[in-house]
N, C-alpha and C positions, 0 to 999 in steps of 0.2 A: 322316302325309302324309311323306317323307323329304324333307329340306334341297333336293336335286338336283329330285324332284316339284315342289314349291311353284316352283322356280324355271319351270321347264317353265309351268305353270298360269300363271304369270305371262305369258310370250311368248306362250302360245297366243292371247292375246286380242289377235287382231288387227283390232280394230272401228276404233279410229284411226289407220291404217295409208294414206299415201297412196298412189295408183295405181301410184307406180315402187317403194314399198315392198314393196306387196301383192306386183307381180310376183319382188321378189328375193329374198325370204321364200318363197314360193312354189317359186322356183326352186331356190334350198339347200337345202328340203324333198327335191326331187325330186334332185336332186345326192349325199345324202346317204344315198339309199334303195338296196336292190339292184336288181340290172337282173333281167327276167323276160321273154327272147324280144325282146330288144331295148327294149324301156322298164322305166322306174322304176317298180316297186313299192311301194306305199307302205303299209308293213303296220307296226302296231302293236299294243300292248296297251294306249297312253296314250290313252283317250277324245278327251283335251282338244287334242289331238294332231292326232285321226282328223277330231274336227270343223273344227280351224283348217285343215285340208289341203281340206277339201270346202267351206269359206268362201269359201278365197283361188281356187279353180278357179272358183268363179260369179263372184268378182268378176274374176277377171284373161279368163277365159276363157268369156265368157257363153255359146256356142253347144255345150259339151263338157257333155257328161251322165254323172252318175257314181253312184253307189250304194256302200253303204257296209253288206258284209257282214262278220257277226259269228259268230266261230266262239269256242264253247263248251269252256274247258279245265276242267283240276282246280285248275291255277292261276288261272286268271282265266277272259281275252275275249282273242282278237285279232281285231283290226279290220282289215280289207283294205280299202282304197278301189277300187274298179272302174273304169276309163274305158269308160262304156257308147256313147259314139258318139262324132269329133270330136276323135280322138288327132291326127289329119292338123295342128289350127291350133297343138296343142301341139308336137309336134315339128319345124315349122315353126317357131316362134319360140324353141325354147331348145335345138334340134339336137340332136344324139345324145349330148352329156354326158361326152363324152370329152376337156373341157377346158373351165375356167369361160368361160362364155358374158358377154364384155363386153356384147354387147347386153340381155342380162337382167340383167346387173350392172355399172350403166355406170361405176364408180369412183368416186364420190361417197360420201361417208361414211356418207349415212343410209341410201343402198341399199347399199353394202358392210356395215353394220349388220344390215341387213335379211336380206341373204343369209347368213351369220354365224348372224343368230336361227335362221333355218331349220337348218342345218343343224346347232345345237347341238340342238335340238328333236328333231331327228329323228336323232340318232347322240353326243349330250355328257352327261356327266353330272360333279357338283362335291360331292365330300363333305361333309357337314356339318363347319366350321369349329370347332364345339369339337372336335371328333375328331383333323382335320388339313387340311391345306391342301392340294388337291387337284382339279385338274379336267383333264378328258380325252375325246376325240374319237377313234372308232372308227369309219371309213367303212367300210362291208360290202365295198365295192368298195377294195382296197388299191391299184391303181393310179391311182387320182384322189388319194390324198393328196398326193406332192409336190406338186402344181398347189395345193392346198389351203394348206398347209406353207407355200409360198413366198406366197399373198397375204394370209397372215396375217400375215406378217413383211414386206410391203408398206404394210401399214395400223399397223405398229407394234408388233406384240405377238408377240416370240418364241417360240414353241412347241420343246418339245423332242421327240423320236422314237423311238420303241424298238417290239418287236415282242412279242409273246404269243400263247401259242397252240402246238401242236405243228406238223409239216412243212405235214401236211394243212389245219390249220387254221389258221395263223399271220396273224395280224391287224397291222396296222400299229399303233399308238397313237400321236397327238398328246398330250402333257400338259403342265401347269404345275404347279410349286410352289410358287412365288412365291406370297404374300398379295396384294402388291401387282398383282400380272400377273395372277392373277385377276380381282380388283378391276376391273383395267382392261379385260379380255374381259367381263367380265359388264355393266359402265357400257355396252361399247359395243353391245352388241346389244341393248340395253333393257332388262337387270337392273337399273337403277338402285338399286331397294330391297335388294335384296339383295347386291350389293357393300358398301353401306354396312353391313349386317347385318353382314358380314367384320369388315369396319374395327371395329364396335363390339365384336364377339368377341377380335379382337387386342389392341386398347384394355384392353378387361378382363385379357385373358391377361398383356399386359405389365405391368401394374399389381401382378398376382398373383405372377408371378414377382417382380420389384423387391422387394414385401413378404418373400418365402418367403427371398430371399438376405440380405434384411435383417437376417429374424429371424434365419437360421443363423448369419448372422455373428455378431450378439448373442448367442445361445448359445456359439460357439465361444470369443466372448471372457471370456462369463463363465464356463465350463467352466475356461479357461485361469486365470483370476482364481481361481475356488473350488480349483485343483489348486495352487496357490502359494500361496496360502492355509492349507491343511491342511498341507502341509509345513512350511512357516514355523515352525504352529501345533505340528508334532509334534518339531521343534527345537525350538524355546524349550521345551516340555514336557521335554524329555529337559534339558536344562538345568538346570531348574529341581528336575527329580528327584534332579539326580544331585550337583548344585551349589551349588544356593538359589539364590535372586533375587539375593540380596546378594553376590553374588559378583560379578554383575556391573556395569560401569559407570553412571551414572545415566542416562545418555543412553540406553544398551541396554536398562537396565530399562525406564525409562518404555516405547521403544519396544516390549519385548517384553510387557509388560501390557496394551498398545494392543490388539496382535495380535490375543491368546488373547482378550480380551476382545470382540474385535469381528472377528470371522472371515469374516463374510460381506462386510464391507466390501473395497470397491477400494483401491488405494491411495491414490486423487486424494480418495477421502473418508476416508482413515483422515488424511491430512495436515490435515485439520480438526479432530481429534480431540488434539493436542497445542497445551498452552498456549502453547509458540512457537511461530514460523512457521517450516517445514519445508516443503522442498520434493518434488517426489515423488523426484527422482532422488539427493536427500541420506535419504529416508527408505528406498531401495531399497536404497539402501548399506548401509543399517546394518541390514536385515534380510540381506541377501547374507553381513554380518560374524557375523550369528546363529546362519547355518546354517554357517560357515565354524565357528567354534567350536563347535559339537554335533559337525560332523566329526572333530573334532579330538579330543573327548571320548570319542567313537564305539572311534575308534582305539586310545586310549591304554587304554581300559577295554575288553580283549576278552570276550564272552559267555562 
């Protein structure tokens, strides 16, 4: 089961909803369904959504009779909820869905969250946070999108808007790519467990990124240390091979010997090898002096 399907399965458990929340969620499901002959057509491949819609209709409209028609396809099953009788009761309560009914969605956070819960299970999706952060809503009826976008913004969540598809099949997509916004949306519609899961994934990702940055930094510093050590060792060995160690002053001779014998050490580590105390900058000065002597010898002894 995908991350998005798992969220919808959680949200389609409607047993704990209050009567007001049940009505708002059912309205959200219908608002996010395509219209067929002036009526919302609840049609989906998600059996959990279909069962939830049927259960909500029984709870909100006990006099409405429905049936579920299953069409078997190569890719799976397509379920359609048919209103057998009592559509007039739904139309009287919910109106024509041309705008978001403030009677069906009273405006309180619980009812508003339930409405958006119904919208999400009908036309929403969330990408696995291990891959990327992405939530989107794609209403079948494009003309309803502006009102939904405004409704979501009224409740503190600002989704972005784009279009997808060709001229004939162009769809308006509402989406969010910020992990915090996705977490807020999921919490608001009742999927707090999956919101926490995104938070946990983000914590792990951030920790891994910090570790990787630290390792990369350490590797880069190590590469610089090795490169500097290799150059110093090559310069010292050139001096030894051409002029001999005794050609150097005692301080430079001791520095050259310790550098050649301990090529893997950093300057700070190498400072501890000297019998007398020497600072890192003092050691670096001596090594630069050795490199300068080597360059002068190479210049005076062309191959």
